[in-house]
N, C-alpha and C positions, 0 to 999 in steps of 0.2 A: 259307097261312098257316104250314107246317114248313118254308118256305124264307124267311121273313121274321123269321119265330123266331130262325132259326141265322144267321141275316145282323146280325140284332141284338146275337145274343150274342157273334158277332166281332166286330163293334166292341166289343162292351161289354169283353168282353177285354184288346183292344189299346185302346183309345182310353179306356178310365175313366180317371177326374183323379184322381191321389194316388200313382199306380202305375208303370211304367214309360216313359213319354210325359216324367214331369216329372226321374226320374233322366235320360232322355237328355238333354232340358232343361238339369239338372243337369252332368252329363257336357258337352255343349258349351257350357258357362260357362266348367265348369277348363281347357278346353281352351282357351278365349279368350282366360282370365285369364293361365296361361301364356304363350304367345306373346306376348302385351300386353308380361309382365314379362322374357322372355326381352333384348330388346332393351334393358330398361331395367341388365338386372345386367349386361348386354356390357359397356356404357357405363362406367357401376363399375368395371368389373375393368379394362377401359381406362385409365378416374384414375388406378384401384391400380398399377400395372402403370408408367404414366407419372410419378409422384409420386417412385417407386421410381428408376426411370431417371435422374431428377432427386436423388435421394438421392448412388445409386453416381456419377453423375455431378462431387458437388460434394465426393464424398469425395479426389478431387484437389490442395484447398486443404490440409487436414493435410498431404498425402501431401510436396509440395511443402513445406514444412515442413521436412519432419522430411528431407527429402534436404536441405537444406540444411545441417543441422548434422555432416552425415558426411564425416567426413575421408577416405573415396573420392570424392567426387563434386571433389575435383582434379585426376582421371583422362580423361580427354576418352573415351577409349575404356571406360571404368564407368558413364559419365555413358549414354550408344550404351547397352551390355545392361541397363541397370539399367533405363533408358525405357524402350523394347523390352518388358521382359517385365512391368511395372505393365498397359502401355495389353494386355497378348494378354491379361494371367491379368482384366479387367473383361471381355472373351465371356463367359469359366463364372462368373462372378459372376452375373451376368444371369439368366444361364440356370439356377441354379438358387435363385434365391434369388428369381426375380419368374417365369418364363416354363415354365418346367418344364411347364406344366396348360396350356399355349396350346399345342395341338397346331399351328393354320394359323401360327404364328409362329417358334416354336423351329425350322423346317429353312429359314426365313428366311436364308441369308448376309447381308444387307447389313439385317436385323435388330440383330444382331450390329455392322458396320460404323456404323451412326450411334451405336450406345449408346458403340463405343470413340472415335467422333469427336465426338460430343457427352459424353467428360470427358474430352480436351483442349483442346475448342473451351474450356470453363475455365478449363484449363492454360495455354492462351495467351491470355485475359483477365489472367488474374495476373500473369503474361510482362510483357502490354502494361503491365497497372500499377505493375513494378516497375524499366521504363523509363522510365515516367514519375512516376519519384522515387514514389509512393503505396505500395509496399510492397519491403520488402527478397530475398521470397522466392527470386526467381530469380537473383541474383546468378552463382551458380554456374556456371549453364546460359550465361548472357551471356557468358564469361567461357572456359568446355572444352564449352560445345554448340553453339550456335547466333551463334558471331559478331557475324555479319552482321544478326543483329536489332535491334543494338547502333540501326540508322540510325532516319529519322522514316520511313522507308516499312517495313521489320520493325515497326514501333510499329500502325502503324496495318492493316498487313495480320496483327494480332493481336487488335485493337481488333474489325475486321469479323468474323472466326472466333471468338470470345468473343460476343459480342452475334450479330449477323445469322443466323452459321451455324447456330451453338447455337441461336434458336427455330427457324430451319429442320427443324433433328434433328429438335425435338421435336416440331414438327407431323408431320412422315415419319412419326417410329414412332405417334405417336396413330391416325393413316391405317389404317398396317398392322396394326394391335391391335385395328381397327371393321373390319377388311379393303374398305378404299377406297380398296385403292392400283388400282384399274381407275378412279377415277374423271377427268374433267378436269382439278379442283382438283386431287392429285396427279400427275398429270403434268407439270402448267406449271410447280407448283412444284419436284419433282426438277429435272428439266429449270433452272431460274434457277441450283438449286441448284451443279448440274454447268458451267454456265457463268459459274458464281462463283468455285466452287477453283481452275475449272483455265485460272485469268484469272491467279489470284492464286498459283496454280505455276508458270505460265508464269513471270510475272515473277521469285519470287519463288528459283528452281533457277539462270535464265539473272543475276539479277543477282548474286547470290548469285558464280556465279562469273567472272564478269565485271566487276566491279568491281573497291573499292579491296580487300577482305576475298577476295579470291578464293587469294591467298595464303597463308587461315587457315581452308580446308576442313575441317573434324574428321570423325570417325564420325558425331558427327546428324545429319549433312548427310540422311544415308539414311533417316533418320526420314520424312522429306518423299516418297519413293516413294511409298507407301500412298494417300496423300492425291493422289497422281498416278496407279494404275492404278486405281484401284475404281470414282472417277469417271468416268472414259474409258470403264470396261470398263461400266457402269451405265447410261451415255449410250449405246452402242451396243446395251443388251440395251432402250434404250427405242425409240430408234429403230424397232428388229428386228420391237416389238410395233405398229406404225402401223396397219397394214396391219388389226384385227385393232380398233383404236380409233376409224381412220374409219368402220371400219361399227357399232358402236356409236352413232355419233354417226349416225351414216347413221337407224338405227330412231329415232333420238329424234324425227324429224325430220320436221314438219305439216305444212310449208310449201313450196312447189315454189319454188327461190331465185329471187331478181332481178336479175339480174347486169345492173350496169351501168357502161357507157363511163368515163372517164379524166374527160370533160367534164363528169359529172354529180359527179363525187365530190373535190368542192376542199378533202376534207382530207387526202386522199391522193395530190392536188401536192403538199399543203403537208409533208409525209412526205418527198416524192421528192426533191422539192427540197431540205431538209436533210440527208437522203445524199449530193444531189449536193457539198453544202460541206461534210461527215464525209469523204468519198473527197480532196477537193481539200487537208483543213485539217491532215489524215490523214499526203498526204503531202510536204507545208508542216512539220511538227512533224518527223518522219524524214528530213527532207532536214539539218533545226537539231539535231537527236539525234545526226547523224554526223559533223557535221561537218565537210560539205563546201566547196572553197575560194568559192562563189559567195554562201555566207550567215556568210561570216570577219567583214565589218562592222554584222551584218542589226541592226538595233533591237529587233527579236522575243526577244530573248536576255535584256532591259527588261522583257520583259512576262511572261517563264518561265524565269527564271535558275535553277529549277531543272534544269532539261534536263541544263545542263551538272554538275549531282552527281555527285563520281565514287563513287557508292554502287552505281552504273552499273543500278539500277532502273531509272530516269525512263528511259532509253537502249533497254534490254529491252520498258518498258510502250508507249513509242511505236513503234516496229517490230511489235510487237503487233497497235496499230493500223493499220499498215500491212499490215502480210503478214496479218492472217483477221480485220478489220472491214473493209476495203476489197472481198475477194473478196463477205465478206455485202450489204455496201449493192448492190452490182453484181446482185446474185441478186435483190434485195429489191426493189431500184425496176422489175429488167421482171417480175417478177410482178406489181407495181403498171398497172405498165401494160397487160398480156395476160393477166391471170388472167379478165375477161373474155371472152376466145373462146377459152380451153382450161383453165376450172381442176384440172385433173382433173395437169393436169403439175404443178403448185404446191401438190402436198399436203404439201409437208417445208414451207411457209413457218409455221405456226404455231409448230412444234418450232424451230427452230432462229431463227423470233424471239427464244419466250423463251431460250433460250442466250444470246443478245444479248442478253439484257436484261439480266441477269445477269452478263456478264461484262461491260460498261459500268458498272453500277451498281458493282459491286468497287472496276472499275477508276479511276473518276473519285472513289468514296471517296476509296480509298488515291493517289492522282497529287496530287488538289487541296490535301487536309488535311495533305500530306507536302511541300511546297511552302510551308503557311501556317506551320509547327508543328515547330521543331528539338528531339528531345530534352532536357531537362535536365541528368540524371544522367550521357547521354552528347553532349554534345554535339559535331554536324559541322562543321569546319573548313570545308567545302568549301562547305556551307551557308548559302543568301542569302536574305533576303528580298525581296517580293515590291515595288518602287519608288510607295510613296500615291499617282500620279498617275498607276500602269499597274496599282494593285492593282482597283477594278474590272470592268475589260474585260478580264481575267487569270481573273478568280474566273466572272463570266459568263461566260465562252463555259466555264469548264470543268463550268461548270452545267451548259448545255444540255446538254455533251456526254452528261449522264450522264439528264438527264430527258427528253427524247426519247425517249431507246431504253425509256422505263420505260411513257409515252405509245403510243409504235406497237404493245408488247406488248397496253399494254389496249386496243387498233382492235381484233388483227387476235385477242386469245385470248380475250376477253370474254364470253360472251354467249352468242347466235347469230352472231358474224359472223366467225368462224370457220370456219362448215358452210361460206361463199362459198368457200371456200380444201379441202375436201374432198367 
């Protein structure tokens, strides 16, 4: 009797309603509410910071108009110095106004890099609008800065940077704010950006040096160096983390791989046929761009008269296809043929596929539209339109070169398909 009373008293002292258990339930509920509110607060904070970055990037518009009225902008060295100082000042402005309180991003170098690049992307869009005669803000820069941007290729490189790259910067910045940089989405998106911007800079800097504006290189040419160096460093950094990324993806895999031979993969056979075509076509166009003797009387110059453009951008782009795209095509064909025998040998394929997709998209956007549009403000005397009887064939071939790499990237890198190569 005594024990039962003691036991009952203990139960009543600990389990009586309205006392400690209720407070425990209340505390647990509070913790659950705090945990549920924390992601929403982080999301709201990320959106606010991203809106702030958009606001900072849009400051480039009034700044460019202000610079256009300054007498100092008639000197090419002043343009270079003013542009460099303004771009560098975007980083501390972003830090003190937007991310000083965010510990996880304020030490991330590429958060500042992408913020600066988004600022200059809006400036590039305004520059393209000036070349296309929709604005008058950047006449001083086209005369005393990067003169080679007056061409049709310079026009569409700036359109691509001001629209596509700008959107990519905002998405990548948002992923950094949300701490989603270890995800497959961020990795492949950033690799797409690397391929795109590296291709555009190879063509821009090479064409500027070798084309008709090679004798008019000014100090502002050096402003493109960070856009070459930082993407390459970022690309190397992403490749160096491939093993960690692969281990993370393997943990997500719930079923064993079902490796099929090539005969059971008709879609991959189609991609192999396209890559063989891409290799032959790249060599064919490179010969025409180099004007070797056997192409002197070639009819293909009528299909793509832009190959002979004096700007030099078409030449560099077609040589890029020959020297960089062809090795990728050969490696990808090898991977598609033999991945079912030893898939661990081809763990590089998803990464390089996204790099190639970005490079191909940017290359064909600039090359194709440059061959179709001559800037009204700075007409190029060496530019010739595609004859109407060859228009559909020429445009169709170039669209194929733009779309198929994106489809191949979708095949390799979307969903669980890429686990075949891990």
